[in-house]
C-alpha positions in Angstrom: -8.4 -31.1 -29.7 -5.0 -30.2 -30.1 -2.6 -32.4 -28.9 0.5 -30.2 -28.7 1.1 -30.5 -25.0 3.2 -27.0 -24.6 2.6 -23.4 -24.1 4.0 -21.5 -27.0 4.5 -18.0 -27.2 6.3 -16.1 -29.8 9.4 -13.7 -28.2 10.2 -10.9 -30.1 13.4 -9.0 -30.4 14.2 -6.9 -27.4 11.4 -8.6 -25.7 11.3 -10.2 -22.4 10.8 -14.1 -22.4 8.1 -14.1 -19.9 6.7 -18.1 -19.0 8.2 -20.0 -17.0 8.2 -22.8 -14.8 9.3 -22.3 -10.9 10.3 -23.7 -8.5 9.5 -22.9 -4.5 11.5 -20.1 -2.8 13.9 -22.2 -0.6 14.4 -19.7 2.5 17.4 -20.1 5.7 17.3 -17.6 8.0 20.6 -15.5 7.7 21.7 -14.4 11.4 25.0 -12.3 12.0 26.3 -11.6 15.5 24.4 -8.8 17.5 25.7 -5.5 17.1 24.7 -2.2 17.6 24.0 0.6 14.8 24.1 4.3 14.7 21.9 6.1 13.0 18.7 8.3 13.9 15.1 8.8 12.8 15.5 10.0 9.0 12.3 12.4 7.8 13.4 12.3 4.7 14.1 8.1 3.9 11.8 7.8 1.0 12.4 10.9 -1.0 14.9 8.9 -2.7 17.9 10.5 -4.3 18.7 7.4 -6.8 15.7 5.8 -8.9 13.2 4.3 -5.7 16.5 3.1 -3.3 16.7 3.1 0.3 20.1 3.9 1.2 19.8 2.7 5.2 22.2 -0.8 5.2 21.7 -3.2 8.1 24.9 -5.1 9.5 23.0 -8.4 8.1 23.3 -6.6 4.4 27.1 -6.1 5.3 28.3 -9.4 5.8 26.1 -10.6 3.6 27.4 -8.3 0.6 31.1 -9.3 1.9 30.7 -12.9 2.0 28.6 -13.0 -1.8 29.0 -9.7 -3.9 30.8 -10.2 -7.1 31.1 -14.0 -6.3 29.2 -16.9 -7.8 25.7 -17.0 -6.1 25.9 -20.0 -4.0 22.9 -22.7 -5.3 20.8 -23.6 -2.4 18.1 -26.0 -3.3 18.0 -28.8 -5.8 16.1 -28.0 -9.3 12.5 -28.3 -8.7 9.7 -27.0 -11.0 6.3 -26.6 -9.2 4.1 -24.5 -10.9 3.7 -22.4 -14.0 4.5 -18.6 -13.9 2.2 -16.4 -16.3 2.8 -12.6 -16.6 -0.2 -11.2 -16.9 1.6 -8.0 -19.2 4.6 -8.4 -16.3 8.2 -8.5 -17.7 9.5 -10.1 -14.7 9.2 -13.3 -13.0 8.6 -11.1 -9.6 8.2 -13.2 -6.3 8.4 -9.8 -3.8 7.2 -9.7 -0.5 7.7 -9.2 3.1 9.9 -11.1 5.4 10.2 -10.0 9.1 13.6 -11.3 9.9 17.1 -11.5 7.3 16.1 -14.3 5.0 18.6 -15.8 2.3 15.8 -16.4 -0.4 16.7 -19.1 -3.8 14.6 -20.1 -6.5 14.9 -22.3 -10.0 13.4 -21.1 -12.7 13.5 -22.8 -16.0 11.6 -22.6 -20.1 12.1 -23.5 -23.4 12.4 -21.8 -26.4 12.6 -23.6 -29.8 14.2 -21.8 -32.9 14.3 -23.0 -36.3 17.9 -21.9 -36.8 21.0 -22.2 -34.7 22.6 -19.0 -34.2 24.1 -16.7 -31.2 21.7 -15.4 -29.0 22.3 -12.1 -26.9 20.5 -12.1 -23.7 19.8 -9.2 -20.9 19.6 -10.3 -16.9 18.2 -8.0 -14.6 17.9 -8.7 -11.0 18.5 -7.2 -7.6 20.4 -10.3 -5.8 22.4 -12.3 -7.6 21.4 -14.7 -10.5 23.3 -18.3 -13.0 22.1 -18.7 -16.3 22.3 -21.9 -18.0 21.4 -23.1 -21.3 21.7 -26.6 -22.3 23.0 -27.9 -19.3 25.7 -25.6 -19.1 26.4 -22.4 -17.3 26.5 -19.3 -19.2 27.2 -16.8 -16.8 26.5 -15.2 -13.5 25.8 -11.8 -11.8 25.8 -10.9 -8.1 25.1 -7.2 -7.4 23.1 -7.6 -4.4 22.3 -4.2 -3.7 19.4 -4.1 -1.9 16.1 -3.6 -4.1 18.5 -1.9 -6.7 18.1 -3.5 -9.9 21.2 -4.4 -12.0 21.5 -5.9 -15.5 24.3 -8.0 -17.3 24.3 -9.2 -20.4 25.0 -12.9 -21.7 25.3 -14.6 -25.2 24.5 -18.2 -25.4 24.7 -20.4 -28.9 21.1 -22.0 -29.6 20.5 -25.2 -31.4 17.6 -25.8 -33.8 15.3 -27.3 -32.4 14.5 -27.3 -27.8 16.3 -25.2 -26.2 16.4 -24.9 -22.7 16.7 -21.8 -20.2 17.7 -22.0 -16.2 18.3 -19.4 -13.9 18.6 -19.9 -10.3 17.8 -16.5 -8.6 18.8 -15.4 -5.0 18.7 -12.5 -2.5 18.6 -11.5 1.0 15.5 -10.4 2.4 15.4 -8.0 4.8 11.3 -6.7 5.2 10.2 -5.5 1.8 12.4 -7.7 -0.6 11.7 -6.8 -4.6 13.0 -10.9 -5.4 12.6 -11.0 -8.8 14.2 -11.4 -12.6 13.8 -10.4 -16.1 15.0 -12.2 -18.9 15.4 -10.1 -22.4 16.2 -11.3 -25.5 17.6 -8.6 -27.5 19.2 -10.3 -30.5 19.6 -13.6 -32.2 17.5 -16.4 -34.3 14.0 -16.1 -34.3 12.5 -17.9 -31.1 9.6 -18.8 -28.9 8.7 -20.1 -25.9 7.6 -24.0 -26.1 7.1 -25.0 -22.2 6.5 -28.4 -21.6 2.9 -28.8 -19.7 0.6 -31.3 -18.6 -2.3 -30.4 -20.7 -3.5 -29.8 -24.6 -1.9 -25.9 -25.5 -5.4 -24.8 -26.4 -6.8 -25.7 -23.1 -3.6 -24.1 -21.5 -4.1 -21.3 -23.8 -8.3 -21.0 -22.5 -7.2 -21.0 -19.0 -4.8 -18.5 -19.1 -7.3 -16.0 -21.0 -9.9 -16.8 -18.4 -7.5 -15.2 -15.6 -6.6 -12.6 -17.8 -10.0 -11.6 -18.3 -10.8 -12.2 -14.9 -12.4 -9.5 -12.3 -14.7 -9.3 -9.4 -18.3 -7.9 -10.3 -18.0 -5.4 -7.7 -14.7 -2.9 -6.9 -15.6 -3.4 -3.2 -18.1 -5.5 -1.3 -20.4 -4.1 1.7 -22.8 -6.8 1.4 -24.3 -9.6 -1.0 -22.5 -12.4 -2.5 -18.5 -12.0 -3.5 -17.9 -13.3 -6.6 -15.3 -13.1 -9.9 -16.1 -13.5 -13.5 -14.3 -13.7 -16.7 -15.7 -13.5 -20.4 -13.7 -16.3 -21.5 -15.6 -20.3 -20.8 -13.5 -23.0 -20.6 -13.4 -25.6 -22.9 -13.5 -28.5 -19.8 -14.3 -28.9 -16.5 -11.9 -27.5 -13.8 -11.0 -27.0 -9.9 -10.6 -24.0 -8.4 -9.4 -23.3 -5.2 -9.3 -19.8 -4.2 -6.8 -18.6 -1.3 -7.7 -15.2 0.8 -5.5 -13.7 2.6 -4.9 -10.2 3.4 -1.8 -7.7 3.2 1.9 -9.0 4.6 1.1 -7.6 8.1 -2.0 -9.7 8.5 -1.7 -12.6 11.2 -5.1 -14.5 10.2 -4.9 -17.7 9.0 -5.8 -18.0 5.2 -9.3 -18.7 4.4 -10.0 -20.9 1.7 -12.6 -22.6 -0.9 -12.9 -24.7 -3.5 -15.5 -25.8 -5.9 -15.6 -27.2 -9.3 -16.0 -24.6 -12.6 -18.0 -26.5 -15.3 -17.4 -26.5 -18.6 -18.6 -23.2 -20.4 -19.6 -21.4 -17.0 -18.0 -17.5 -16.6 -19.0 -16.9 -12.8 -16.8 -18.3 -9.6 -19.5 -17.2 -6.7 -17.3 -17.5 -3.9 -19.2 -17.0 -0.6 -21.3 -14.3 1.0 -19.6 -11.3 2.3 -20.1 -11.4 5.7 -18.4 -15.3 6.0 -15.4 -13.2 4.4 -12.8 -11.5 6.7 -13.3 -7.7 6.3 -10.5 -5.0 5.1 -8.3 -5.7 1.4 -7.9 -9.2 0.6 -5.9 -10.7 -1.8 -8.1 -13.6 -3.6 -5.3 -16.7 -5.3 -7.1 -18.6 -7.7 -5.9 -21.6 -9.4 -7.9 -23.1 -12.1 -6.9 -26.7 -12.5 -7.4 -28.9 -15.1 -5.7 -32.9 -15.1 -2.2 -31.9 -13.7 -1.9 -28.5 -15.1 -2.6 -25.3 -12.7 -2.6 -21.7 -13.7 -2.8 -19.1 -10.9 -3.5 -15.4 -10.6 -4.1 -12.5 -7.8 -7.0 -10.6 -7.4 -7.6 -7.8 -4.7 -10.8 -6.5 -3.7 -12.3 -4.5 -0.2 -14.4 -6.5 2.1 -16.3 -4.3 4.4 -18.9 -5.9 7.1 -21.0 -2.7 7.0 -24.3 -4.7 6.8 -23.6 -6.0 10.4 -22.5 -3.1 11.7 -25.2 -0.6 10.3 -24.7 3.3 11.3 -22.7 4.5 14.2 -24.6 5.4 18.0 -25.7 8.6 18.2 -23.7 9.7 21.6 -19.6 9.3 21.3 -20.4 7.3 24.7 -22.2 4.6 23.2 -19.7 4.5 20.2 -17.0 4.7 22.3 -18.6 1.1 23.7 -19.2 0.4 19.9 -15.8 0.7 19.1 -14.3 -1.6 22.2 -17.0 -4.2 21.4 -16.3 -4.4 17.6 -12.7 -4.8 18.3 -13.2 -7.1 21.3 -15.2 -9.7 19.0 -14.0 -8.9 15.2 -10.6 -8.1 15.1 -7.1 -9.7 14.5 -6.5 -11.5 17.2 -3.5 -9.5 18.4 -2.5 -7.5 21.3 -4.9 -4.6 20.1 -7.9 -7.0 20.6 -6.4 -8.0 23.9 -6.6 -4.9 25.1 -10.5 -4.0 23.7 -11.0 -7.1 25.4 -9.5 -6.5 28.6 -10.7 -3.0 28.7 -14.5 -4.3 28.4 -13.8 -7.2 31.2 -13.3 -10.0 28.5 -10.0 -11.6 30.6 -10.0 -15.2 30.5 -8.3 -17.9 28.2 -8.8 -16.7 24.6 -7.4 -12.8 25.4 -4.3 -14.5 27.0 -3.6 -16.6 24.1 -4.3 -13.6 21.9 -1.2 -12.0 24.1 0.6 -15.2 24.3 0.6 -15.6 20.5 2.1 -12.3 20.1 5.2 -13.1 22.2 7.4 -14.9 19.8 7.8 -11.9 17.1 8.6 -10.1 20.1 11.0 -11.9 21.3 12.4 -12.7 18.2 12.8 -8.8 17.2 10.6 -9.3 14.0 10.2 -6.0 12.3 6.9 -4.4 13.1 7.1 -6.3 16.4 7.2 -2.4 17.7 3.4 -2.2 16.5 2.4 -5.0 18.7 4.6 -4.4 21.8 3.2 -0.6 22.6 -0.8 -2.4 23.3 0.7 -5.3 25.2 2.7 -2.9 27.5 -0.6 -1.2 27.8 -2.4 -4.1 29.0 0.6 -5.2 31.3 0.4 -1.8 32.9 -3.4 -1.6 33.1 -4.7 -5.1 33.4 -1.7 -7.2 34.7 -3.8 -7.9 37.6 -6.5 -9.6 34.8 -3.9 -11.8 33.3 -2.4 -15.4 34.7 1.0 -14.5 36.8 3.0 -16.8 34.8 1.6 -15.3 31.6 2.5 -11.7 33.0 6.5 -13.5 33.9 6.4 -14.2 30.2 5.4 -10.8 29.1 8.4 -9.5 31.5 10.6 -11.4 29.8 10.1 -10.4 26.7 9.9 -7.0 27.4 13.6 -7.5 29.0 14.7 -9.2 26.2 13.7 -6.8 23.3 16.1 -4.0 21.1 14.6 -1.1 21.7 16.3 1.1 19.7 19.1 0.3 17.0 22.3 1.5 19.5 21.1 -1.3 21.1 22.9 -5.0 19.9 20.9 -7.1 17.5 20.6 -8.6 14.5 17.2 -7.9 13.2 15.7 -5.7 10.4 13.1 -3.5 12.7 12.8 -0.4 10.7 14.0 2.4 13.1 13.9 5.1 10.7 10.5 6.3 10.1 8.7 8.1 12.3 5.9 6.2 12.9 8.2 3.5 14.0 10.6 5.7 16.1 7.9 6.9 17.6 6.7 3.4 19.1 10.4 2.4 19.8 10.9 5.4 22.0 7.5 4.8 23.7 8.0 1.4 24.4 11.3 2.2 26.2 9.9 4.8 28.4 7.1 2.8 29.4 8.7 -0.6 29.7 11.4 0.6 31.8 8.7 2.6 34.2 7.3 -0.5 34.5 10.2 -2.6 35.8 12.3 -0.1 37.1 14.3 -2.5 38.8 15.3 -5.0 36.4 18.2 -5.6 33.7 17.2 -4.9 30.3 19.3 -7.4 28.4 20.4 -5.8 25.1 21.0 -1.9 26.6 21.9 -3.5 29.9 20.6 -0.6 31.9 17.9 -0.6 34.9 14.7 0.0 33.7 14.9 3.4 35.8 17.7 4.4 33.3 15.9 2.6 30.1 12.8 5.3 30.9 15.0 7.8 31.2 16.7 7.2 27.9 13.2 6.5 26.3 11.7 9.8 28.1 14.4 11.3 26.4 13.7 10.5 23.3 10.3 11.0 23.2 10.6 14.6 24.2 13.0 14.9 21.1 10.2 12.8 19.0 7.8 15.3 19.7 9.7 18.4 19.4 10.4 17.4 15.9 7.0 16.4 15.7 5.4 20.2 16.6 8.3 21.8 14.3 6.7 19.6 11.1 4.6 17.1 11.9 4.1 13.6 10.0 7.2 12.9 7.7 4.6 10.3 6.1 2.5 13.2 4.7 -0.9 13.1 5.5 -0.6 9.3 5.4 -3.9 7.1 5.7 -1.9 4.1 7.2 0.3 6.1 9.4 -2.1 8.2 11.2 -3.1 5.2 13.6 0.3 4.4 14.1 1.6 7.4 15.2 -2.0 7.7 17.5 -0.9 4.2 18.8 2.6 5.5 20.5 0.6 8.9 21.2 -2.1 7.4 22.8 -0.3 5.7 25.0 1.7 8.4 25.8 -1.3 10.1 27.0 -2.8 7.7 29.0 0.4 6.0 30.7 3.4 8.2 30.9 4.1 9.1 34.4 6.0 12.6 33.4 2.9 15.1 32.8 4.6 17.1 30.4 5.0 14.6 27.9 1.3 13.1 28.7 0.3 16.4 27.8 1.9 16.8 24.8 1.3 14.0 23.5 -2.4 14.6 24.0 -2.3 17.6 22.0 -0.7 15.7 19.8 -3.6 13.4 19.2 -6.1 16.2 19.1 -3.8 17.4 16.1 -4.1 14.4 14.0 -7.3 14.3 14.7 -8.0 17.9 13.3 -5.9 17.1 10.1 -7.8 14.4 9.6 -11.0 15.9 9.7 -10.1 18.9 8.0 -8.6 16.4 5.2 -11.7 14.1 5.3 -14.5 14.0 3.2 -17.8 12.5 5.0 -15.6 10.2 7.5 -12.8 9.2 4.7 -9.7 10.5 3.9 -8.9 12.5 0.7 -6.5 13.9 -0.1 -2.2 13.4 -0.9 -0.4 11.0 0.9 3.4 10.6 1.3 3.0 6.7 1.8 0.4 5.1 0.2 -0.8 1.0 -0.9 -3.3 -0.6 -2.7 -4.5 -2.1 0.3 -5.2 1.2 1.9 -6.0 3.7 -1.3 -9.0 0.6 -2.1 -10.0 0.0 1.4 -12.1 3.2 1.8 -14.6 2.0 3.9 -12.2 -0.3 6.0 -9.4 1.5 6.5 -9.0 1.5 10.2 -8.9 5.7 9.6 -12.8 5.1 8.9 -13.4 3.6 11.9 -11.4 6.2 13.6 -14.2 8.4 12.0 -16.8 7.0 13.3 -15.9 6.4 16.8 -15.2 9.9 17.3 -18.0 11.8 14.4 -20.5 8.8 13.6 -19.9 8.4 10.1 -17.8 5.5 9.1 -17.3 1.6 9.1 -14.6 -0.5 10.9 -12.4 -3.6 9.3 -10.4 -6.1 11.1 -6.7 -4.6 11.3 -6.4 -1.8 14.2 -3.5 -0.3 15.6 -5.4 2.6 17.7 -8.6 2.7 17.9 -9.7 0.8 21.3 -6.4 3.1 22.5 -8.1 6.3 21.6 -11.1 4.9 22.9 -9.4 4.4 26.3 -8.1 7.8 25.9 -11.9 9.3 25.7 -13.4 7.0 28.1 -10.5 6.9 31.0 -8.5 9.6 30.3 -10.5 12.5 29.5 -9.2 13.6 26.1 -11.6 15.8 24.8 -12.1 16.2 20.8 -13.1 19.6 20.1 -16.7 19.7 19.2 -16.1 22.0 16.1 -14.5 19.4 14.1 -17.2 17.1 13.7 -18.5 19.9 11.1 -15.6 20.0 9.6 -15.1 16.3 9.0 -18.5 15.9 7.1 -19.9 19.3 5.7 -23.7 19.1 6.3 -24.2 22.8 5.0 -23.3 25.5 2.3 -19.9 25.7 3.8 -17.1 25.1 1.3 -13.4 24.8 2.9 -10.0 25.9 1.3 -7.1 24.1 3.3 -3.5 24.7 2.9 -1.0 23.3 5.2 3.0 22.0 4.8 4.0 18.5 6.6 7.5 17.5 6.7 10.9 18.5 7.9 11.4 22.1 6.3 8.1 21.8 5.4 8.9 19.1 1.9 5.5 18.6 1.4 2.8 21.6 0.9 -0.6 20.1 0.2 -4.0 22.1 -0.9 -7.7 20.6 -0.4 -10.8 21.9 -1.0 -13.9 20.5 0.0 -17.7 20.9 0.0 -20.2 18.5 1.4 -20.5 17.3 -2.3 -17.5 16.9 -2.9 -13.6 16.9 -2.3 -9.9 16.5 -3.7 -6.5 17.2 -2.7 -2.9 17.6 -4.0 0.2 18.0 -3.2 1.8 21.3 -4.8 5.1 21.4 -6.6 6.3 18.3 -4.7 9.3 16.6 -6.6 8.1 17.0 -10.5 9.6 14.7 -12.7 11.4 12.5 -10.1 11.3 8.7 -9.0 8.7 8.2 -6.9 8.2 5.7 -3.7 4.8 5.1 -2.2 3.4 9.2 -2.7 0.1 9.3 -4.1 -0.2 13.5 -5.3 -4.1 13.9 -6.1 -6.9 12.3 -4.7 -11.0 13.1 -5.2 -14.1 11.9 -4.2 -18.0 12.1 -4.8 -20.8 12.2 -2.7 -21.3 10.0 0.3 -20.6 7.0 -0.9 -17.1 5.7 0.7 -16.2 3.7 -2.9 -17.1 7.0 -4.8 -13.1 7.9 -5.2 -10.4 8.6 -7.7 -7.1 9.0 -8.1 -4.6 9.7 -10.5 -0.8 8.1 -10.8 1.9 6.3 -12.8 2.5 2.6 -12.0 5.3 1.9 -10.5 5.0 -1.6 -11.9 2.5 -3.8 -14.1 2.1 -6.7 -12.0 -1.3 -6.1 -10.1 -1.9 -6.7 -6.6 2.3 -7.0 -6.4 4.7 -5.6 -3.6 6.3 -2.9 -5.1 7.3 0.0 -3.9 5.7 2.2 -5.9 3.0 -0.8 -7.0 0.7 -0.4 -9.3 -1.8 1.9 -7.1 0.0 2.8 -4.5 3.0 5.4 -5.4 4.2 7.1 -8.6 6.6 5.4 -10.6 7.4 8.6 -11.7 6.2 11.8 -10.0 3.9 14.2 -11.8 3.9 18.0 -12.1 0.6 18.7 -10.7 -1.5 21.7 -9.3 -4.8 22.4 -8.2 -7.2 25.4 -7.7 -10.4 24.6 -5.9 -12.2 22.0 -7.9 -9.5 22.0 -11.2 -6.3 20.1 -11.1 -3.5 19.5 -14.0 -1.9 16.7 -13.4 1.3 16.1 -15.8 3.2 13.3 -16.5 7.0 12.6 -18.0 7.6 9.7 -16.8 11.2 7.5 -16.7 11.9 5.4 -19.8 12.8 2.4 -17.3 9.3 2.7 -16.0 5.7 1.5 -17.3 4.3 3.2 -20.1 1.2 4.1 -19.3 -0.5 6.4 -16.8 -3.7 6.0 -15.3 -6.8 6.7 -13.1 -8.7 4.8 -10.6 -12.3 4.9 -11.4 -15.1 2.5 -10.4 -17.4 2.9 -12.7 -20.0 0.8 -11.1 -20.2 2.8 -8.2 -20.8 5.9 -9.8 -25.0 7.0 -10.2 -23.9 7.7 -13.7 -20.9 8.1 -16.6 -20.3 9.0 -20.0 -16.4 8.2 -21.4 -15.2 9.1 -24.9 -12.1 9.3 -26.2 -10.3 11.6 -24.0 -12.7 12.5 -21.4 -14.6 11.0 -18.8 -17.6 11.9 -16.7 -19.1 10.9 -13.4 -22.1 11.7 -11.0 -22.3 10.4 -7.4 -24.9 12.1 -5.3 -25.0 15.6 -5.9 -21.4 16.0 -7.1 -19.9 15.3 -10.8 -16.2 14.7 -12.2 -14.5 15.0 -15.4 -11.4 13.4 -16.3 -9.6 14.5 -19.2 -6.3 13.4 -20.9 -3.9 15.0 -23.8 -4.0 11.5 -25.5 -6.5 8.7 -25.8 -8.4 7.9 -22.9 -8.7 3.8 -22.3 -11.7 2.3 -20.7 -10.0 -1.3 -19.0 -12.3 -3.7 -19.9 -10.7 -7.1 -19.0 -9.0 -8.0 -16.3 -8.8 -7.6 -12.4 -9.4 -3.8 -12.5 -12.2 -4.3 -15.4 -14.3 -1.6 -14.9 -12.5 0.2 -12.5 -9.8 1.5 -14.6 -8.9 4.2 -16.7 -5.6 4.3 -19.0 -3.6 7.1 -20.8 -0.9 5.2 -23.1 2.8 6.6 -23.5 5.1 8.2 -20.8 3.8 11.7 -21.4 0.1 12.7 -20.8 -1.6 15.5 -18.9 -4.9 14.6 -17.0 -7.2 17.3 -15.7 -9.5 17.0 -13.0 -12.5 18.7 -12.7 -15.4 18.2 -9.9 -18.4 20.4 -9.6 -22.0 20.3 -7.9 -25.3 19.5 -9.1 -27.9 22.7 -8.9 -30.8 24.4 -10.3 -29.3 25.8 -13.5 -26.7 22.5 -13.8 -29.0 19.4 -12.3 -27.8 16.5 -14.4 -24.4 15.5 -15.7 -25.3 16.2 -19.3 -25.7 19.5 -18.7 -22.7 20.0 -16.3 -20.6 18.0 -18.5 -21.7 20.3 -21.8 -20.0 23.4 -19.7 -16.4 22.1 -19.0 -16.0 19.2 -22.0 -13.9 21.8 -23.6 -10.9 23.0 -21.1 -7.8 22.5 -22.0 -4.5 23.5 -20.7 -2.3 25.3 -23.3 1.5 26.6 -22.6 2.0 29.7 -21.7 5.8 32.0 -21.3 8.1 30.7 -18.6 6.8 27.0 -17.7 3.3 28.5 -17.4 0.2 26.0 -17.8 -3.3 27.9 -18.0 -6.7 26.9 -18.5 -9.4 28.8 -19.2 -11.9 27.7 -16.5 -16.0 28.8 -17.0 -15.6 29.5 -13.0 -12.7 30.4 -12.2 -11.7 32.7 -15.6 -8.0 32.4 -16.3 -6.2 30.3 -14.2 -2.3 30.2 -14.2 -0.1 27.1 -13.1 3.4 28.7 -13.0 6.6 27.2 -13.0 7.6 27.8 -9.5 4.2 26.1 -8.3 2.2 29.6 -7.6 -1.3 29.5 -8.6 -3.1 32.8 -9.9 -6.8 32.7 -10.4 -9.9 35.1 -9.1 -7.6 37.4 -8.4 -5.8 35.6 -6.1 -2.2 33.9 -6.0 -1.7 31.0 -3.9 2.0 30.3 -3.2 2.7 27.3 -1.6 6.3 28.2 -0.3 4.4 30.2 1.9 2.0 27.2 3.3 2.6 26.7 7.1 2.9 23.5 9.2 0.1 25.1 11.3 -1.8 25.4 8.0 -4.8 27.9 6.9 -8.5 26.8 6.5 -10.3 29.3 4.5 -14.5 29.4 4.1 -15.3 30.2 0.3 -17.8 31.3 -1.8 -20.2 28.5 -2.5 -20.0 27.6 -6.2 -22.7 25.3 -6.0 
């Protein structure tokens, strides 16, 4: 056995140093004096002007910058080294996350590099916050830009001695909600060096542990039953201990679920538990392998759905409403949404009251996203207050009166006031809370309740004016439909003013119509203004799936809910009626083919196209910010057959760290937005990506979900049910066969690539994938005059995609400039 107790890796000139030992994150709350802010809802906040920088600044950042920007960072903790950072292809040491209050973060990192000869090296340090660089115990220099989530870089020269050289970095920042907390150290020039990081086990064992984690992946892209297990192609040379910590996304309040077991030398499979023993929704599994005193970790993500327990939806709407309320009451995360469902079906008592009590500290402290839990709390208090203990009601009322309802009230929080979904909930809460306590004094505004309610009502009406004109700024976005529905359902059911209630009810129906037209068998399909990995990959357990199940009978439930019980109560108790014709649109069962064009966002900044049959669907954003830095926009998505997991989308990753917190992330959003055109079942997605961003584009392609798959050097074909798809690239197509997305990802190397996406359906003439593939295999894109892209399609003939986003085909011209917010749904001639 190799007796070298060091992790050794070469460092190439111009490349980052990526192996480090990290200390814990020192966290200190950063409160400033309560003060109001100026500003309004910003329907364009994610249409970033400079890279993906969000411009809104809170008073805490202003004060923090005045205190620390341009000054040597303050070291806030003693050096300690607790764990090894393994890069898994990421150039950064990335500890990004989500903090609900302003919090100063600080951490130490250290590495060791070996060099044969002495010499001067030039290093480039990148970070968003501040950092101090040390070499061999001496301070080399520091940087302190402290730009919120905006990277800066500075170069430093260090003197290297022969042999071992110790490098340390202290890096810190102010976290406000989502924080990009990382550093990157590039070795630009100098003597030949290699990492030689001291570790607690032989280097060969550490190498095997890293290789095992590098290749590790779940056996399935999602689980709706059966045993959940990870597999790797690399066996360890020694027995190891395994710890698995399972938690939800940053909004989850559930305590992590933990498993521990032994991994025998040579064993390549890590069985964890049956699906039903694990919490539903998209979950992160932090896997730690330990041999001796050396531990190595990696995070893996997968969807868990309890579909086996849930079975098929009930036949009648009334029964499905009861089922939905019971599902939330019994199986949801223990928050105020679940408490509302429990009260609505007569499950009051200590357990329900504990859910309410547990939510109050976040409201009292004005945590970001407290508005999400406040609105259902107000519903509980208003509709079911007589079922709650008097002491708890008094505590709830105190929290209501002390909350900050808008940015013009004094506070020192980092609640996100600028997006439309948050704005709706703030105004709804102020309106309902003021009416609930009309004679009480609201602490921050100084208004009596009736005055607070009047201000809230005026803002709700203004929000509805904006919605009725432009609809969703976060266009067609699966995670934000339920949050808008949360506020609108509360207004419909609880608003004392009839005009507001009526308008809110119409808005609820409009959102359900958009979902129906954009869904395929109960699963949203199409371009989305804001997306996350945990919402894209969680097709079956996402809340929209549960809403579709309740309203139209197709879908499943996860564990996290915003609007489902509120919508159920609107249907059960408040006479809300969903148009019957939407059921047939949401899940096609006949030969109807729909083309759906519409626009969303102020000034119609997002023009959206959707085409679906009973067998397949695809949606995209037309002429949307081509070649600009993206934020969280997913601009093309397709689905095949009736399997919820048989979905595909194409994007440019915003970061190479998988299951990270970037906006955009590896799967959620797009680092550089592509030029994209769609005509019916044909889409062209052309990338010209920024040099500062990752050097590949990719597609989510869960091969094991499909019934049949064929992949060659430039093309991938798949079949699910009676639907076919082809993905074709103008550069070599690579199947990812190892790591977290093994078997689920196709890559096109380089920052310039054009993808063709072509869907089709099985018919008597083309009954099998081979036959269909032979018809479309030679599809290609050629350039025409004035920036046109031209495809000769076997069914549509010549399809011309113009540089102004128009599409000309089959004697038709589609012009996104003419698409309206109301939209136009067209029955098309069946092609299958």
